[in-house]
N, CA, C and O atoms as a CHARMM CRD file, in Angstrom:
* protein
*
  308
    1    1 MET  N      0.83400  -1.19000   0.00000 PROA 1      0.00000
    2    1 MET  CA     0.00000   0.00000   0.00000 PROA 1      0.00000
    3    1 MET  C      0.87400   1.24800   0.00000 PROA 1      0.00000
    4    1 MET  O      1.98300   1.25000   0.53400 PROA 1      0.00000
    5    2 ALA  N      0.36700   2.27300  -0.59200 PROA 2      0.00000
    6    2 ALA  CA     1.10100   3.52600  -0.62300 PROA 2      0.00000
    7    2 ALA  C      1.16900   4.12800   0.77600 PROA 2      0.00000
    8    2 ALA  O      0.24900   3.99700   1.58300 PROA 2      0.00000
    9    3 ASN  N      2.27400   4.77900   1.02700 PROA 3      0.00000
   10    3 ASN  CA     2.48600   5.37600   2.33400 PROA 3      0.00000
   11    3 ASN  C      2.22800   6.87100   2.24200 PROA 3      0.00000
   12    3 ASN  O      3.15400   7.67300   2.36300 PROA 3      0.00000
   13    4 ARG  N      0.97800   7.24800   2.02900 PROA 4      0.00000
   14    4 ARG  CA     0.63100   8.63600   1.74100 PROA 4      0.00000
   15    4 ARG  C      0.44000   9.49300   2.97700 PROA 4      0.00000
   16    4 ARG  O      0.65900  10.70300   2.92200 PROA 4      0.00000
   17    5 HSD  N      0.04900   8.91200   4.06400 PROA 5      0.00000
   18    5 HSD  CA    -0.27700   9.68100   5.26000 PROA 5      0.00000
   19    5 HSD  C      0.87600   9.61200   6.25000 PROA 5      0.00000
   20    5 HSD  O      1.15300   8.56000   6.82700 PROA 5      0.00000
   21    6 LYS  N      1.53300  10.72800   6.43700 PROA 6      0.00000
   22    6 LYS  CA     2.67200  10.79300   7.34100 PROA 6      0.00000
   23    6 LYS  C      2.23000  11.43500   8.65000 PROA 6      0.00000
   24    6 LYS  O      1.49600  12.42200   8.65600 PROA 6      0.00000
   25    7 ILE  N      2.68100  10.86800   9.74200 PROA 7      0.00000
   26    7 ILE  CA     2.27900  11.33800  11.06200 PROA 7      0.00000
   27    7 ILE  C      3.45000  12.04600  11.72700 PROA 7      0.00000
   28    7 ILE  O      4.53100  11.47800  11.88200 PROA 7      0.00000
   29    8 PHE  N      3.21800  13.29700  12.11800 PROA 8      0.00000
   30    8 PHE  CA     4.18500  14.08900  12.85000 PROA 8      0.00000
   31    8 PHE  C      3.50800  14.51200  14.15200 PROA 8      0.00000
   32    8 PHE  O      2.60300  15.34600  14.14200 PROA 8      0.00000
   33    9 LEU  N      3.94400  13.93900  15.26300 PROA 9      0.00000
   34    9 LEU  CA     3.31300  14.22200  16.54700 PROA 9      0.00000
   35    9 LEU  C      4.02200  15.36400  17.26600 PROA 9      0.00000
   36    9 LEU  O      5.24900  15.46400  17.24100 PROA 9      0.00000
   37   10 ALA  N      3.23600  16.21800  17.90200 PROA 10     0.00000
   38   10 ALA  CA     3.77900  17.25500  18.77800 PROA 10     0.00000
   39   10 ALA  C      4.13000  16.59900  20.11400 PROA 10     0.00000
   40   10 ALA  O      3.67000  15.49600  20.40700 PROA 10     0.00000
   41   11 ASP  N      4.93000  17.26700  20.90900 PROA 11     0.00000
   42   11 ASP  CA     5.33100  16.71600  22.20600 PROA 11     0.00000
   43   11 ASP  C      4.12300  16.37100  23.07200 PROA 11     0.00000
   44   11 ASP  O      4.08900  15.32000  23.71300 PROA 11     0.00000
   45   12 GLU  N      3.13400  17.26000  23.08500 PROA 12     0.00000
   46   12 GLU  CA     1.94000  17.04000  23.89300 PROA 12     0.00000
   47   12 GLU  C      1.16600  15.80900  23.40900 PROA 12     0.00000
   48   12 GLU  O      0.70000  15.01000  24.22100 PROA 12     0.00000
   49   13 GLU  N      1.02900  15.65600  22.09400 PROA 13     0.00000
   50   13 GLU  CA     0.33800  14.49300  21.53800 PROA 13     0.00000
   51   13 GLU  C      1.07900  13.20600  21.88400 PROA 13     0.00000
   52   13 GLU  O      0.46400  12.20300  22.24700 PROA 13     0.00000
   53   14 ARG  N      2.39600  13.24300  21.76800 PROA 14     0.00000
   54   14 ARG  CA     3.21000  12.06800  22.08000 PROA 14     0.00000
   55   14 ARG  C      3.05300  11.66800  23.55000 PROA 14     0.00000
   56   14 ARG  O      2.95800  10.48300  23.87000 PROA 14     0.00000
   57   15 THR  N      3.02500  12.65800  24.43600 PROA 15     0.00000
   58   15 THR  CA     2.84300  12.39700  25.86900 PROA 15     0.00000
   59   15 THR  C      1.48400  11.76100  26.14500 PROA 15     0.00000
   60   15 THR  O      1.38200  10.79900  26.90700 PROA 15     0.00000
   61   16 ILE  N      0.45300  12.30100  25.52600 PROA 16     0.00000
   62   16 ILE  CA    -0.90500  11.76300  25.71600 PROA 16     0.00000
   63   16 ILE  C     -0.97000  10.31600  25.23400 PROA 16     0.00000
   64   16 ILE  O     -1.50600   9.45300  25.92900 PROA 16     0.00000
   65   17 LEU  N     -0.42700  10.05000  24.04500 PROA 17     0.00000
   66   17 LEU  CA    -0.46800   8.69400  23.49400 PROA 17     0.00000
   67   17 LEU  C      0.37400   7.72700  24.33000 PROA 17     0.00000
   68   17 LEU  O     -0.01200   6.57300  24.51500 PROA 17     0.00000
   69   18 ASP  N      1.51100   8.18800  24.83100 PROA 18     0.00000
   70   18 ASP  CA     2.32900   7.34500  25.71900 PROA 18     0.00000
   71   18 ASP  C      1.54500   6.95700  26.96900 PROA 18     0.00000
   72   18 ASP  O      1.58100   5.80200  27.39600 PROA 18     0.00000
   73   19 ASN  N      0.83700   7.92300  27.55500 PROA 19     0.00000
   74   19 ASN  CA     0.03900   7.64700  28.75400 PROA 19     0.00000
   75   19 ASN  C     -1.06700   6.64400  28.46200 PROA 19     0.00000
   76   19 ASN  O     -1.32000   5.74500  29.26400 PROA 19     0.00000
   77   20 ILE  N     -1.72200   6.79100  27.32600 PROA 20     0.00000
   78   20 ILE  CA    -2.79200   5.86200  26.94800 PROA 20     0.00000
   79   20 ILE  C     -2.21800   4.45300  26.80500 PROA 20     0.00000
   80   20 ILE  O     -2.79400   3.48900  27.31100 PROA 20     0.00000
   81   21 ALA  N     -1.09000   4.33700  26.11800 PROA 21     0.00000
   82   21 ALA  CA    -0.50300   3.01900  25.85000 PROA 21     0.00000
   83   21 ALA  C      0.04400   2.36500  27.11500 PROA 21     0.00000
   84   21 ALA  O     -0.03500   1.14400  27.25500 PROA 21     0.00000
   85   22 GLN  N      0.59500   3.14400  28.03100 PROA 22     0.00000
   86   22 GLN  CA     1.23200   2.57200  29.21100 PROA 22     0.00000
   87   22 GLN  C      0.27500   2.23000  30.33600 PROA 22     0.00000
   88   22 GLN  O      0.48600   1.24600  31.04500 PROA 22     0.00000
   89   23 LYS  N     -0.77100   3.02100  30.51300 PROA 23     0.00000
   90   23 LYS  CA    -1.66700   2.80500  31.65000 PROA 23     0.00000
   91   23 LYS  C     -2.62600   1.65300  31.44000 PROA 23     0.00000
   92   23 LYS  O     -3.00900   0.98800  32.40300 PROA 23     0.00000
   93   24 GLY  N     -3.02500   1.40000  30.19300 PROA 24     0.00000
   94   24 GLY  CA    -3.87900   0.25900  29.90700 PROA 24     0.00000
   95   24 GLY  C     -5.29700   0.37900  30.44600 PROA 24     0.00000
   96   24 GLY  O     -5.96200  -0.63600  30.65500 PROA 24     0.00000
   97   25 LYS  N     -5.76500   1.57900  30.67200 PROA 25     0.00000
   98   25 LYS  CA    -7.11700   1.75700  31.20900 PROA 25     0.00000
   99   25 LYS  C     -8.14100   2.05500  30.12800 PROA 25     0.00000
  100   25 LYS  O     -9.31000   2.29600  30.43100 PROA 25     0.00000
  101   26 ASN  N     -7.72300   2.04200  28.88300 PROA 26     0.00000
  102   26 ASN  CA    -8.62600   2.28600  27.76100 PROA 26     0.00000
  103   26 ASN  C     -8.92800   0.96900  27.06800 PROA 26     0.00000
  104   26 ASN  O     -8.37300  -0.07400  27.41500 PROA 26     0.00000
  105   27 SER  N     -9.81300   1.03100  26.08800 PROA 27     0.00000
  106   27 SER  CA   -10.14100  -0.17400  25.33500 PROA 27     0.00000
  107   27 SER  C     -8.92000  -0.62000  24.53500 PROA 27     0.00000
  108   27 SER  O     -8.01900   0.17300  24.26200 PROA 27     0.00000
  109   28 ALA  N     -8.90300  -1.86900  24.17200 PROA 28     0.00000
  110   28 ALA  CA    -7.78900  -2.41800  23.39500 PROA 28     0.00000
  111   28 ALA  C     -7.62500  -1.67500  22.08100 PROA 28     0.00000
  112   28 ALA  O     -6.50200  -1.44700  21.63300 PROA 28     0.00000
  113   29 ARG  N     -8.71300  -1.30300  21.47200 PROA 29     0.00000
  114   29 ARG  CA    -8.66600  -0.58100  20.19200 PROA 29     0.00000
  115   29 ARG  C     -7.95700   0.76200  20.34500 PROA 29     0.00000
  116   29 ARG  O     -7.12800   1.12200  19.50900 PROA 29     0.00000
  117   30 VAL  N     -8.27100   1.49500  21.39100 PROA 30     0.00000
  118   30 VAL  CA    -7.64500   2.79400  21.62500 PROA 30     0.00000
  119   30 VAL  C     -6.15500   2.63100  21.89700 PROA 30     0.00000
  120   30 VAL  O     -5.34200   3.42000  21.41600 PROA 30     0.00000
  121   31 ILE  N     -5.80300   1.62100  22.65700 PROA 31     0.00000
  122   31 ILE  CA    -4.39000   1.37100  22.96400 PROA 31     0.00000
  123   31 ILE  C     -3.63000   1.00100  21.70300 PROA 31     0.00000
  124   31 ILE  O     -2.52700   1.50100  21.48100 PROA 31     0.00000
  125   32 VAL  N     -4.19600   0.14000  20.87700 PROA 32     0.00000
  126   32 VAL  CA    -3.53400  -0.25900  19.62400 PROA 32     0.00000
  127   32 VAL  C     -3.37500   0.94400  18.70100 PROA 32     0.00000
  128   32 VAL  O     -2.32200   1.11100  18.08600 PROA 32     0.00000
  129   33 MET  N     -4.40500   1.78600  18.59600 PROA 33     0.00000
  130   33 MET  CA    -4.29700   2.96900  17.74800 PROA 33     0.00000
  131   33 MET  C     -3.19100   3.89400  18.26400 PROA 33     0.00000
  132   33 MET  O     -2.43900   4.46000  17.47200 PROA 33     0.00000
  133   34 SER  N     -3.09200   4.04700  19.56900 PROA 34     0.00000
  134   34 SER  CA    -2.03300   4.86800  20.15200 PROA 34     0.00000
  135   34 SER  C     -0.66100   4.31700  19.79800 PROA 34     0.00000
  136   34 SER  O      0.24600   5.06900  19.44100 PROA 34     0.00000
  137   35 LEU  N     -0.51700   3.00900  19.89700 PROA 35     0.00000
  138   35 LEU  CA     0.76400   2.38400  19.56100 PROA 35     0.00000
  139   35 LEU  C      1.09100   2.53600  18.08000 PROA 35     0.00000
  140   35 LEU  O      2.25500   2.70700  17.71600 PROA 35     0.00000
  141   36 ILE  N      0.07800   2.47700  17.22900 PROA 36     0.00000
  142   36 ILE  CA     0.29900   2.69300  15.79300 PROA 36     0.00000
  143   36 ILE  C      0.81000   4.10600  15.55200 PROA 36     0.00000
  144   36 ILE  O      1.79200   4.29900  14.83400 PROA 36     0.00000
  145   37 PHE  N      0.15100   5.09100  16.14600 PROA 37     0.00000
  146   37 PHE  CA     0.56300   6.48000  15.93600 PROA 37     0.00000
  147   37 PHE  C      1.97500   6.71900  16.45800 PROA 37     0.00000
  148   37 PHE  O      2.77100   7.39900  15.81100 PROA 37     0.00000
  149   38 LEU  N      2.28600   6.16800  17.61400 PROA 38     0.00000
  150   38 LEU  CA     3.62900   6.33800  18.16300 PROA 38     0.00000
  151   38 LEU  C      4.67700   5.65300  17.29200 PROA 38     0.00000
  152   38 LEU  O      5.78700   6.16400  17.14200 PROA 38     0.00000
  153   39 SER  N      4.33900   4.51900  16.72500 PROA 39     0.00000
  154   39 SER  CA     5.28500   3.78200  15.88700 PROA 39     0.00000
  155   39 SER  C      5.50100   4.45100  14.53500 PROA 39     0.00000
  156   39 SER  O      6.56700   4.30700  13.93700 PROA 39     0.00000
  157   40 ARG  N      4.50700   5.17600  14.05000 PROA 40     0.00000
  158   40 ARG  CA     4.61400   5.82200  12.73400 PROA 40     0.00000
  159   40 ARG  C      5.04500   7.28500  12.82100 PROA 40     0.00000
  160   40 ARG  O      5.13300   7.95600  11.79300 PROA 40     0.00000
  161   41 ASP  N      5.31100   7.78500  14.00500 PROA 41     0.00000
  162   41 ASP  CA     5.69500   9.17800  14.20500 PROA 41     0.00000
  163   41 ASP  C      7.00700   9.48300  13.48500 PROA 41     0.00000
  164   41 ASP  O      8.03700   8.87300  13.77300 PROA 41     0.00000
  165   42 LYS  N      6.96300  10.42400  12.55500 PROA 42     0.00000
  166   42 LYS  CA     8.13900  10.78800  11.77500 PROA 42     0.00000
  167   42 LYS  C      8.79900  12.08000  12.25600 PROA 42     0.00000
  168   42 LYS  O      9.75400  12.54700  11.63400 PROA 42     0.00000
  169   43 SER  N      8.31200  12.66100  13.34200 PROA 43     0.00000
  170   43 SER  CA     8.92700  13.88500  13.84200 PROA 43     0.00000
  171   43 SER  C     10.30600  13.57100  14.42200 PROA 43     0.00000
  172   43 SER  O     10.56200  12.42700  14.79900 PROA 43     0.00000
  173   44 PRO  N     11.19300  14.55500  14.50200 PROA 44     0.00000
  174   44 PRO  CA    12.55500  14.31200  14.99700 PROA 44     0.00000
  175   44 PRO  C     12.60800  13.69300  16.39500 PROA 44     0.00000
  176   44 PRO  O     13.52300  12.92900  16.70000 PROA 44     0.00000
  177   45 GLU  N     11.63600  14.01800  17.23800 PROA 45     0.00000
  178   45 GLU  CA    11.60900  13.47300  18.59500 PROA 45     0.00000
  179   45 GLU  C     10.93200  12.11000  18.66300 PROA 45     0.00000
  180   45 GLU  O     10.89800  11.48000  19.72000 PROA 45     0.00000
  181   46 GLY  N     10.39900  11.66400  17.54800 PROA 46     0.00000
  182   46 GLY  CA     9.65000  10.40100  17.49700 PROA 46     0.00000
  183   46 GLY  C     10.54300   9.18000  17.65300 PROA 46     0.00000
  184   46 GLY  O     11.75500   9.28900  17.84300 PROA 46     0.00000
  185   47 ARG  N      9.92000   8.03100  17.57000 PROA 47     0.00000
  186   47 ARG  CA    10.61500   6.77100  17.78000 PROA 47     0.00000
  187   47 ARG  C     11.24600   6.21800  16.51100 PROA 47     0.00000
  188   47 ARG  O     11.72700   5.08400  16.50700 PROA 47     0.00000
  189   48 GLY  N     11.25400   6.98700  15.44800 PROA 48     0.00000
  190   48 GLY  CA    11.82800   6.50100  14.19900 PROA 48     0.00000
  191   48 GLY  C     10.85200   5.57900  13.50200 PROA 48     0.00000
  192   48 GLY  O     10.86100   4.37000  13.73000 PROA 48     0.00000
  193   49 ALA  N     10.04300   6.12200  12.68700 PROA 49     0.00000
  194   49 ALA  CA     8.91100   5.44700  12.06400 PROA 49     0.00000
  195   49 ALA  C      9.23400   4.03500  11.57300 PROA 49     0.00000
  196   49 ALA  O     10.15200   3.82400  10.78100 PROA 49     0.00000
  197   50 LYS  N      8.46000   3.09000  12.06200 PROA 50     0.00000
  198   50 LYS  CA     8.56300   1.69800  11.62500 PROA 50     0.00000
  199   50 LYS  C      7.70600   1.51700  10.37300 PROA 50     0.00000
  200   50 LYS  O      6.83900   2.33600  10.07000 PROA 50     0.00000
  201   51 THR  N      7.96600   0.44900   9.67200 PROA 51     0.00000
  202   51 THR  CA     7.15700   0.15400   8.49100 PROA 51     0.00000
  203   51 THR  C      5.80800  -0.41500   8.91200 PROA 51     0.00000
  204   51 THR  O      5.65500  -0.93800  10.01600 PROA 51     0.00000
  205   52 ASN  N      4.83700  -0.30300   8.01700 PROA 52     0.00000
  206   52 ASN  CA     3.52100  -0.87400   8.29500 PROA 52     0.00000
  207   52 ASN  C      3.61400  -2.37700   8.51000 PROA 52     0.00000
  208   52 ASN  O      2.92500  -2.92300   9.37200 PROA 52     0.00000
  209   53 ALA  N      4.46000  -3.05300   7.73300 PROA 53     0.00000
  210   53 ALA  CA     4.60100  -4.50700   7.85800 PROA 53     0.00000
  211   53 ALA  C      5.11100  -4.88500   9.24700 PROA 53     0.00000
  212   53 ALA  O      4.62200  -5.83800   9.85300 PROA 53     0.00000
  213   54 ARG  N      6.08100  -4.14600   9.74300 PROA 54     0.00000
  214   54 ARG  CA     6.63700  -4.46300  11.06100 PROA 54     0.00000
  215   54 ARG  C      5.61400  -4.18800  12.16300 PROA 54     0.00000
  216   54 ARG  O      5.46000  -4.98900  13.08400 PROA 54     0.00000
  217   55 ILE  N      4.92000  -3.05800  12.06800 PROA 55     0.00000
  218   55 ILE  CA     3.89200  -2.73800  13.06000 PROA 55     0.00000
  219   55 ILE  C      2.79500  -3.79800  13.02300 PROA 55     0.00000
  220   55 ILE  O      2.29800  -4.22100  14.06600 PROA 55     0.00000
  221   56 SER  N      2.42300  -4.22100  11.82400 PROA 56     0.00000
  222   56 SER  CA     1.40100  -5.24300  11.64700 PROA 56     0.00000
  223   56 SER  C      1.77300  -6.52400  12.39100 PROA 56     0.00000
  224   56 SER  O      0.93400  -7.13100  13.05600 PROA 56     0.00000
  225   57 GLN  N      3.01200  -6.92200  12.27500 PROA 57     0.00000
  226   57 GLN  CA     3.47000  -8.13600  12.95700 PROA 57     0.00000
  227   57 GLN  C      3.51900  -7.94300  14.46200 PROA 57     0.00000
  228   57 GLN  O      3.09300  -8.82300  15.21100 PROA 57     0.00000
  229   58 GLU  N      4.03400  -6.80100  14.92100 PROA 58     0.00000
  230   58 GLU  CA     4.18100  -6.55600  16.35500 PROA 58     0.00000
  231   58 GLU  C      2.84600  -6.43200  17.08100 PROA 58     0.00000
  232   58 GLU  O      2.69800  -6.91400  18.20400 PROA 58     0.00000
  233   59 LEU  N      1.87300  -5.78500  16.43700 PROA 59     0.00000
  234   59 LEU  CA     0.58800  -5.53300  17.09000 PROA 59     0.00000
  235   59 LEU  C     -0.51300  -6.49100  16.67000 PROA 59     0.00000
  236   59 LEU  O     -1.62800  -6.43300  17.18700 PROA 59     0.00000
  237   60 ASN  N     -0.19500  -7.37500  15.72600 PROA 60     0.00000
  238   60 ASN  CA    -1.15200  -8.35500  15.22700 PROA 60     0.00000
  239   60 ASN  C     -2.40800  -7.69700  14.66300 PROA 60     0.00000
  240   60 ASN  O     -3.53300  -8.08200  14.98100 PROA 60     0.00000
  241   61 VAL  N     -2.18300  -6.69400  13.81800 PROA 61     0.00000
  242   61 VAL  CA    -3.27000  -6.02900  13.09800 PROA 61     0.00000
  243   61 VAL  C     -2.90700  -6.01600  11.62100 PROA 61     0.00000
  244   61 VAL  O     -1.74400  -6.19900  11.26200 PROA 61     0.00000
  245   62 SER  N     -3.88500  -5.80200  10.77900 PROA 62     0.00000
  246   62 SER  CA    -3.60900  -5.79300   9.33800 PROA 62     0.00000
  247   62 SER  C     -2.99600  -4.45300   8.92600 PROA 62     0.00000
  248   62 SER  O     -3.15200  -3.44100   9.60800 PROA 62     0.00000
  249   63 GLU  N     -2.30600  -4.47700   7.80800 PROA 63     0.00000
  250   63 GLU  CA    -1.73300  -3.24200   7.27300 PROA 63     0.00000
  251   63 GLU  C     -2.83600  -2.27300   6.85300 PROA 63     0.00000
  252   63 GLU  O     -2.65600  -1.05700   6.91000 PROA 63     0.00000
  253   64 ARG  N     -3.95800  -2.80800   6.43800 PROA 64     0.00000
  254   64 ARG  CA    -5.10000  -1.96600   6.08000 PROA 64     0.00000
  255   64 ARG  C     -5.61100  -1.19700   7.30800 PROA 64     0.00000
  256   64 ARG  O     -5.99600  -0.03400   7.19000 PROA 64     0.00000
  257   65 THR  N     -5.61400  -1.83300   8.46700 PROA 65     0.00000
  258   65 THR  CA    -6.00500  -1.16400   9.71000 PROA 65     0.00000
  259   65 THR  C     -5.06100  -0.01400  10.01000 PROA 65     0.00000
  260   65 THR  O     -5.49500   1.06100  10.42300 PROA 65     0.00000
  261   66 ILE  N     -3.77900  -0.23700   9.80600 PROA 66     0.00000
  262   66 ILE  CA    -2.77800   0.80100  10.05500 PROA 66     0.00000
  263   66 ILE  C     -2.99500   1.98200   9.11200 PROA 66     0.00000
  264   66 ILE  O     -2.97400   3.13700   9.53700 PROA 66     0.00000
  265   67 GLU  N     -3.20200   1.68500   7.83800 PROA 67     0.00000
  266   67 GLU  CA    -3.42600   2.74700   6.85600 PROA 67     0.00000
  267   67 GLU  C     -4.68400   3.54200   7.16500 PROA 67     0.00000
  268   67 GLU  O     -4.67600   4.76900   7.06200 PROA 67     0.00000
  269   68 SER  N     -5.75900   2.87200   7.53900 PROA 68     0.00000
  270   68 SER  CA    -6.99700   3.59900   7.82900 PROA 68     0.00000
  271   68 SER  C     -6.85200   4.43600   9.10000 PROA 68     0.00000
  272   68 SER  O     -7.40300   5.53400   9.17800 PROA 68     0.00000
  273   69 ALA  N     -6.12400   3.93600  10.08700 PROA 69     0.00000
  274   69 ALA  CA    -5.88400   4.70600  11.30800 PROA 69     0.00000
  275   69 ALA  C     -5.06600   5.95700  10.99700 PROA 69     0.00000
  276   69 ALA  O     -5.36800   7.04300  11.49000 PROA 69     0.00000
  277   70 LYS  N     -4.03800   5.79800  10.18300 PROA 70     0.00000
  278   70 LYS  CA    -3.21200   6.94900   9.80100 PROA 70     0.00000
  279   70 LYS  C     -4.03300   7.96900   9.02600 PROA 70     0.00000
  280   70 LYS  O     -3.91300   9.17100   9.26200 PROA 70     0.00000
  281   71 ARG  N     -4.86500   7.49900   8.10700 PROA 71     0.00000
  282   71 ARG  CA    -5.69600   8.40000   7.31100 PROA 71     0.00000
  283   71 ARG  C     -6.63800   9.19700   8.21300 PROA 71     0.00000
  284   71 ARG  O     -6.76700  10.41100   8.05700 PROA 71     0.00000
  285   72 ARG  N     -7.30100   8.51200   9.16000 PROA 72     0.00000
  286   72 ARG  CA    -8.21800   9.19400  10.07100 PROA 72     0.00000
  287   72 ARG  C     -7.48100  10.21000  10.93300 PROA 72     0.00000
  288   72 ARG  O     -7.99200  11.30000  11.18900 PROA 72     0.00000
  289   73 PHE  N     -6.27400   9.85300  11.38200 PROA 73     0.00000
  290   73 PHE  CA    -5.49000  10.76400  12.21900 PROA 73     0.00000
  291   73 PHE  C     -5.09100  12.01900  11.42600 PROA 73     0.00000
  292   73 PHE  O     -5.24000  13.13900  11.91600 PROA 73     0.00000
  293   74 VAL  N     -4.59200  11.82600  10.21900 PROA 74     0.00000
  294   74 VAL  CA    -4.13300  12.95000   9.40300 PROA 74     0.00000
  295   74 VAL  C     -5.29400  13.83900   8.99000 PROA 74     0.00000
  296   74 VAL  O     -5.15700  15.06200   8.94600 PROA 74     0.00000
  297   75 GLU  N     -6.42800  13.23500   8.68900 PROA 75     0.00000
  298   75 GLU  CA    -7.60100  14.01500   8.26600 PROA 75     0.00000
  299   75 GLU  C     -8.38400  14.58500   9.43500 PROA 75     0.00000
  300   75 GLU  O     -9.38800  15.27000   9.23700 PROA 75     0.00000
  301   76 GLY  N     -7.93300  14.30600  10.65000 PROA 76     0.00000
  302   76 GLY  CA    -8.54000  14.91300  11.83500 PROA 76     0.00000
  303   76 GLY  C     -9.71000  14.15200  12.40200 PROA 76     0.00000
  304   76 GLY  O    -10.51700  14.72900  13.13100 PROA 76     0.00000
  305   77 GLY  N     -9.83200  12.86900  12.09000 PROA 77     0.00000
  306   77 GLY  CA   -10.96500  12.08900  12.57300 PROA 77     0.00000
  307   77 GLY  C    -10.77800  11.48800  13.91300 PROA 77     0.00000
  308   77 GLY  O    -11.67400  10.80900  14.41600 PROA 77     0.00000
C-alpha cells in the first residue's frame, strides 16, 4: 500500500499517546491505535517510524487497519 499519510506528533500528543498506551485503562482498540501512531511518528523526537509490515506483525493487526488509522489521524478524525 502507498504510504501517503505521514504522522508528525507534537510533544503534547506524544505524551498523551504514551500515557494511553502505558496505563492500559482504555479499550484495546484505543491502545492499539495509540501504539500505531507512536510507531509511525516521523517527527525528529519520534521513535523513528517503523514500516507498516513491522507494526502489523508486532501488534497483530492488518496493514489496512494501520493505513486507515493513519488516514483518520491525518484528516482529523
